[in-house]
Steps between C-alpha positions, in 0.01 A plus 500: 500500500861459358355634165347799675140408405364611831449795741744496787464744790825546672475688837224725373408755756266810503460770765270789503522814709200570725406743774588227756838433341633255248243230394656175358259362257705216366784336706783366262301243295691218347287278272489364151211479252542271196378523133219268410353524857240711680638630824217595752612778734292480811487713817265702715426862427811704535722195481710661211349328186403806306832676608703208368313511169549868488875472519512225242299705258690824565231701677763587761875395549601259769666656813755210496558194300398419148318243287590320177234454235601271219865601589435884510494701802198707600747793612686535177285337220150592581434672163594179319307276739181694440492419140410147597310558824119475541318626815151459617461739793290461803253764381384497140699777314249563203377810316114521526508683159697218305365174382641150582673480167642842521657416835677197349600700187658764726709265704591303190654821362686566819660152496557500115303175469546350155179398320315682768141472342528122488623471848235731632215296344657179636529639847152635496362161416707337771379725784139486364468874401457465126131625515614799714785602283330831377341581844635776720652373817268725702221264399676172599433311813759468774589156387532594132737791603725255686511269199605790288779593749618132479496521113713824517749323709529199278517703182816477292638171633628675818776287663427637847133544606399647839136436593381689817175339604388422141165343591375736768145592423428206279220250537602136556466398143707790367764421769543147381494614132778749590695230674496290174617802306800550729598121500500497124724807473760436751736313268836673470376784723572592862154573651464655840171482651358665813166393639299469821328194380689190641303265256633714203854490639479128560380433154711743305818530702782278388695659776363700788682772672349628833603832648429642842600857607725536198691183578521172307333220718514220253491397142424174316235297345165468656568139613841596629351771721213282616750236600727763666227683696216261503408266788334217308143454453176638659218268602164686530201328672143637513347432836149400599326640807647330815812378324791417746793675351749333744370155371550618141861620569583180676357282200724688272808471706459132522595499132724810483663559829630862432167644394431840650187699545525827290161635572168415651248770400125452435416180322851427384809350656838516312786265569850529360657181373880498441625409150724238652186304601347484162560124488224455766245712328326212315422307816387825673264587217360158470428474889358851500243411229365226725499693818328831396168431658673374827720808526223738428665628175296592186778513243877574466754610255874510471727747321861568447656832631404784252723786382273746698594317818865520406456866433323566826761313697777712350295818549467428866872447531500119549838334487613243255509145650850407608547227264434734203712793624822348382342412166370854437841650603679291249250605232540873576881471488474374140315822403770749577711445184486781248378448154773545239433784254420370151394634157149391413473258210180669377538868411188699531481805259518807732195720446567825308413808703333646184254205493445541869446871449238449229313232695476713816402805294230294330389378855484861626304628201247220542458563864442873442255446222281286730549711810232762472575681818867531399407628147271776657770619734788488244331607176140623550540742791792704341303521169187622692698773666651597158164503329338682784762775449411544137129533563498720809473870435788716619470712816437865413598813678232772514542738213517875546315553165188306417445351155398755252292434204527718190237544233189639662370837401589652828865429448525621140662819619761322680558278206552790274736636754721213481474501124687832510791326644498243218448756221815684600722237329798728475503579865659296790197322659639565841476873430178476296325400816546843637290631215187333624585539868288819544200313354512205725628681814397868491609572861846324486825705453690418177748224566791352304374155435725192464418140444312487822313825426176312575597417841639851560169640375289288735718585785484870417117463464463361847714772653296780335217687685233378253431125503581346161223410265473138375593639167839628607681181492381409164794608282738359771382157395487542118789422255534595145670346207538572124336217294812417291781637727815309484578564866302532825536887502260522794672451833181583676268209496315438819807496704604186309873452408456264222863457406450501126744661262331453169131430461169643365196586693356156503822346638513769771143435607572124505811564702304704752277207546750225549856611570483740788425324827532819716248714311203289388310629194190352356225536254733639234341535146780358270376701192419840656669760696507639752537181730355516850601311799319326783541615864832665549740447784778716626829359432569394859165336535537312170845373600356371837210327317743324261736410785225341716356297206832386379602380861165319557536335158850369588379405850206288362729309256740420797220379720376259236859368434543442881277199482737322265800412724243436779352209283845381392601409849202284561602229252877507616401459878231222413773301312728498816221447757620218738164325455522502127877560415474492119823680464676231693337232301621660173853548652500136616423385136812688371359842420747777454465792738581750227235342275254513778524875560553585135175342411313689777657828393418441135143420580453814719647727236287366232188541699590846602546616138125488452408779744817695374377475150158617596638798708721613218229449237249709691755780568356735225165469689644643820418875533815554708753358248610598156451229234823559309752234437745621755244475784382158393848358474594656829202348669568159347867508628387598849244226523745228370769616745245489771418134412874415493552649848170414686515127423844414640417708812183293548703178451747610782205582734350173450782325691392675820158338510353155543128597439396626167215712624725707748764548212234604259355771734852623607617534139188673400509740797884563429416581138216735592700676762833544302316574178211688630557656839863614429390641168232703681737620759738609230230677296373690802855611592528661151144639504495660852854611465614727799850598651632241738840673563501877439669569166641144486250228456123493394269197529512444137876499495501252779287270283677548173864509622487237788185300551425435127837309461415275789147430373623409164636184645143368508356389173152639556627848585743495194203421269271768654775764480591414146139505367446816674806665326388371164146655558653842592717522188 
């Protein structure tokens, strides 16, 4: 104790706030646990055992008091203490997807265990799991999982080992096997063991500490407690039918005057014999052997007070015998001295956060690779939505001119009429259209045609008294080019604004097919002119069609990516689940908080890059997006920034939940509402635009000038809006 090789609790107290007021879980504990010994911590459910271990391992801070662990305090030096601490929690903290050896390799990296591979092999052999080293823990039995948890606690020559019910769920053989493992590994270690098996505490406990309602009742060796709380020996006799119990009691008292009847139930009668009368036991037993038939007794047995009886007496509030009270008070007084602070003689290399980061990243990747449901939600579903967008046909607005096929004999006259336009190479094509207007529309008045002459022509045709013939719109949909022209001299091409400054006929035709999203042109013969379009739309209808398709494309991408943060929170909440607190286990083994979150973030970003790459790679296949470099780079930047903003938001939300199913549903709905519903509301505001305040504010202005800036705070809406703007370029 003077060298500090112990754990000393000094007035350790813990209070919790409840609805009924403050609940004191631990009342000022003062006790010392020594190196080279196993200290058994006993108590009924709710006595404060797990709370005490939680304070000693840094799960939560003490309300008052402190504890010294090898000369270092749990309040100021917890990070240093965790480097040499091993914990076997009450519930197995294991990953179903990792193997036995992968678990030990993970914690060896967190503790910076030297020569980890050799230690892992030796430890697997010691706990009897060598044959199971490459088996996933999901396939292990309950007892084998407990053995693995014990091995994790012993890994790395931990100087302080906490074992919370290590043999629960084991068969009798495995229990005794584990007892031998613990006894062999207690040298130079402070081992703290909690158990509900009194035989286990009696066998393993060099010192036994009993708690009741958060208070220390007693501490000492098993023999000391039996002497302190025991009442001697119990004589159990099995009666025959017609046995006279009074005669049996009188016979025993003839040899041991202070014998008392403890119970007389069924076929057994139990008498209590004081330890002070042990000198008369040989004569009593010899006389009892010869008088069994006479007394009507079949057989008898004698036993010393058990630890279970001591525990039950303390649990029921029995008082210490008067002659032992003074002895115990003197022992307790000797426990109040504080352990002097010292520098450990053995320096443990502190683990590097980089090593911890790489170990936990490797763990996270392995878990994800074997978690099929998580992979589907995080990778497959976003890719499915992205691919679906590429293969689905775009929505089409009904055209005001049907597709017009050229080449039949009945259309030869119309074809020649359009050739007149092309033949007049010296004339302006916009004016040349007027030369053929009387042929194609005899009843129309001459007009001054511009670029939208075809649209004007159709409007005029519908207004006229005579219904237009199907031939009338023909030339409104034909464009002409000179085969070797150096510029696109025709500005009249199926209402298409190609945006080309220097091209020949072939390039113009190709441009008509691919560049203009607002005025779709199809079936363009590349080596012949004139070129003919498919169904033509008015400019307003074409813009509406492109706008709707672009918005739906952006919306589908956002819906697919909404599943990613929803799957991310599942793993985080599972790790902090109170029944399987893997995060606490890693922290107790000395893991850095920064390394923990950095490994999770890195994993999530890497896995999200796959659907991002697929989305950008398929961008040229989306009918609503241009496939130029600017569009692809813009989409890539948007998707990457969405990843960087959506993941931290999901991490923050995870702290508000204890159940992963509820968190997953909430995050998914949040993503769909903010990325989908808000985008739809914004889109409809711009589409249905009407005046809200006369001459001051329209619905579209309300959205673009006010609501949009609030919506942009949400990653889902920002992604939808950005992709929508790129598609409308």
